[in-house]
N, C-alpha and C positions, 0 to 999 in steps of 0.2 A: 793350740788348737783349732787358729785360725790358720795358719801356714799347713796343718796337718788335710782340711779340709779342702784347702786351694789345691794339695799336690792328689787328691782322691778325686777332685774334679778332672784335673788335669790326667790323669791318670785313665779316667773312662772315656773322657773324649779319644787321647790316640788308643784307648782300646776298643774305641767302638770298630775305627778305621781296622783294626787286627783282627778281631772279629769278624767284621764282615767279608774281609780277604780270606780267611781262614775259613769260614763258612762253606763259599763257592770253593776252595780249592776240597776241602773235605767230600763234598759234593762230589765232585770229579771223580777223587780217589777211589772212596765207598760204592762209587756207581761202575764204573769204568776200569779201576783198578790204574791210572794212567798218572805219573808222578806230573804234574803241568809247571811247566819252569814259566809258563806264559803268562800264568795267571796276573804277575805285576802289572803287562802288559796290559790288559785288560781294564786293571783299574786306572792306567793313564789314559786308554782310551776315551773311556767313560767321563773325566775332566775334561778331556779335549768337546765333548759333547757342548761340555756347558761351553765352550769359548765358543764353539763352530754357531751354536743357536744363538746367542750375543750377538755375534757379527752378522748372521744372516739378519737379524731384527733391527739389527743398526744399520743396515744398507741406507743410502741417504742417495739421494740427488738435490741439487743447487736451485736455489730459488732465490731473485731480487726482492731483498724486504726494503722497503722506500721510508722505514719508519727508523731504520738504521742508516747511518752513513758514515763515510770514510771523513781521515784529517780532510782530503778535497771537496769532501759533501757530496759524493757520489754514494747509490744506495749501495750496500751492502750485500754482498752474494753470500747466504746462508745453507747449510745443508738442513735438508728437513728428512727423515727418514719416513721412507714407506708406510712404515706403520701409524706414522700420523698420520699420512693424507686415508686409510685403510678406514681405519677406527678412529678417527680424533687426537688433539695433540695430546688432552688428559689421558685417554686411554690408550694412545701409546706409549706415552711416557712412562705408563704403569706395566705393561707389558716387557718393556723392554726392562726396566726396574727388577721385576720378576724374572730375568733371564734362566736363574740359575733353576729357581724350583719347576719351572717349565721345560727346561733341558729333563727334568726325570723322564715325562712324557715320552720327549723325542728320543732320548737312550736308549728307551725300551727295546722299541721293533732293534733299533743299529743294534744293540748289544745281543741278540737273542740271534739276529742274523749273520752277527761276525761268530759268534760260537757254534752256529750249527755248520755254517762253514769251513770251520778249524776241525771240529771233530771229521766229518764227511770227507774235508779232502783232505786231512792229513794224519791227526792225533787217531784215526778208525787203522790206520793198516802197521801202530805200531801197539796194538793191545796185548801182543801177547811177546814182544819182545822184554829184554832184560830193561830194567830199570834204569839201568843207564843209558839207554839208549834213547830212552823217552824224555831224560834229563836234556841230553846232548841235541834232539829236536827240538824241544819246545825251547831251549834255551836259546836257539841258532831264531827262532821264530820270532822271543822275545825284540832281539835285539833288531830284525827286521823292521818289525812293526817300528821300532822306536826311533829306526833310522827312517823311515816314513816320514811321522812326525815331526821329527827335526826337519826333513827338507819342508813340507808346508806350511809349518807353523816356527818355524827359525828353532835356535839355542837358547832363548831368553826367558826366562814366567813371565808368563802374560797375566798379571791382575786381575781377577775374575769377582766382582762386589757383590758383596748380597741385598738384598733386597736393602731398602734404607728404614724399615720400621725392624729392621733385625742388627743394624749395625748400634755400636755402645753396648753396655753392659748391664747387668744385672746384679741390683745388692744384694748379693746370696745371704751376708751377714746377717741383713736386719729379718730375714725373714727365720735365720736360726735365733734368733735375740741377743748379736753383737749389736757393735756401735756400727751407726753407718761409715760406709765405702772401707771396709775391713776386707770385708771378703768380696768381690766385686767380681765377675764371669762373663767373657763375651756372649752374649744371645747366640749369637750364629754357633758356638759349642754346644750350648744345651742343646739348641734343636739340632744339631749332628748328631748327639748322644741318642734324642728321644727317635729319632729318624732311625738306628739300628736298633732298638731295641723293636721299631716297628716291624722293621726289613725282615731279623729274628725269630720273631714270634709268626711273622706270615709264614716262612718258610717253614718252621714247624706246625702251624696249622696245615697249611698245604700237602705234608709230607701223614701226617697225624692222621686227619679228619677228610681226607680225599681218594675217591677210590685210584685215582692215577698214585699220588704218594702211597698209596700200601701197596701198588702193584711193587713200585721201585722199591719201596725198603724189602718187600719180600725178596724186587731180584737182588739186591744189597747181599741178602743173608744166604741164598741159592739160585745162582743164576738158569741153573741149568734146568732144576724142575721148576721152576715159572716159566720155561722157556717149552717144555715140555708140556703144561697146560693148553697149550694154542696161542700163549700170547708173545708179543713180540715187542719182546723186552727192550730192541736193540736200538727200534724207535724211541721207544721211553727212555731211553738210556741219551740217546740223541737230547732229543727235547731237553734234559735234567742240566747239559754239557749247557744248551742256550740256555736257562735257566741259572744257571751259573753265574756264566760271563756275564747276564744282565743284575745279577747281585752286586758283583765286583764293578762294574761299569755303574751304578747306584751310589755307592761309595764313593768313587770318584767323582761324579758329579756335583756331590754334596758337601766333598772337602775339598773342591775348588778355590771359593771363598777364603778357607783356613788358611790352603799353601797353593800358591800360586800354579799352574798347571807349567808343566815343564814335561820335556823328552822323558827324563831319567828320573822321574819319580815312580815309578813302576818296578823299577830297580830297586830306589830306597825302600818299599817296603815289601819287596819280593819276598828275603832271606829271612828278616823278622818274622815275616805268616809261614813261614814255612816251619820253621821255628815254633811257633805257635802249636801247630799243628803237630810236631811231635811229641809238644809237652802234653798236648790236651790229649794224643793216642789218636794215632791216624787211623782215619773211617768213621770216630766220633763225632758228630754234629755239636753233639753236647761239650763235650770234652774242648773242640777249637773255640767255641763262644765262651767257656768257663775260664780257656786260656789267654783268650787272648784280653780278656779286662783283667784278668789276674796278673799279668805282667804288664799290661799295659799300668796301671798303678804301681808296681815294683820298678819301671823304669823311671816312674815320673818321682816317685821318694828318691830315687837313687842319684835323682840330679837336683838337688838339692845343696846350696853349697855349705851346711854343715855338716852335709855325707860325705861330698867332695873334698872338703878339708881331711876329712880322717882320711879314706878311702880316693886320691886323685881316679881318676876316671873308671870310677865303677858304673857308671852312669852307661858309658860306652860298652860292659863286656855284661852286664848287670842278667840279661836276658841269656844269653849263650850261658854263663857261670848256671843258673835255674835248670837249663836245657840239661847240662852234664850231669847235675846231682841227681835229674829226675830220670835221665838215662841209668844212671848207675844203677839207681834204686828201685826205679819201678820201669823197664823197658818200654812198658805197652805204653804208657804215658798216665793221668791223672784218669782219666773214665777210657780208654782205650781197651778191646775184646781180651780177654785171655788167651795168650798162645800167640796176637799179633806182634811183630817182631822181640820176640823173646827166645827164637830158636837158637 
């Protein structure tokens, strides 16, 4: 039982990333009808927003510390971050320690700007082009963004630690009545799951309960009619592209302590996230979220040694097997609209 609970937790953790990326992909496909293969790159850029802010906050200058001597008895020069000068040593250290959560505020305007520039500068020219053209141009854009990140940040992963208070593990087993240290789980992974649930809830609440969101949902269902009512639906869809980019970026920011940011991490999640979208149903937001968590849990269970002993390599293909079964039996996906991908 303890192994099952641990795999469910692992699955929810990984499924959180799948769900957030797939949610952004579905927002773009549902509003603009664009298959955006650059969406994984937005996840990667979000992670590097956390890296960038950490580097900005740790910019320092050298001062002579008379209390510290080298082996010759000379005062040592030490690096002092500028934030320590501005806010004091204790406050500066706290700000640096919390650089990843602070990167949420830093990344939102950055990701929205990148999303709007992408949509206005490139994507809008491919609205009425075949999906194959959209895939080629956005995949090419993803490679360009990946190489830009590689040029400025290097090819090696960059460790980006979580705040000290969230390092370590939570004894989840004691909460459920098990013996101590039977089910322990990293604090930050629990934080990531809670953060993903918050973002998903905020997106659905925004679309469901705001006038802007209701107009967007109406535009997703019948773009022409909404346009005839005198509403500039194109501008609203552009904003939604920016918000979808922000969702992917936020997913990347909070994932940075779990998986050290590297230039190819976007590609690692991209294909799996598209599978999630297809399984959930093209254009279905609830389907994308549901499929993300379900496939994350299935992948986690498939990685158990007991399962891999019976079916070697099953953890590498389980998501694709599920996708094949879904497409053969229910082409529109778990929660897709009738008629979508069923021609």
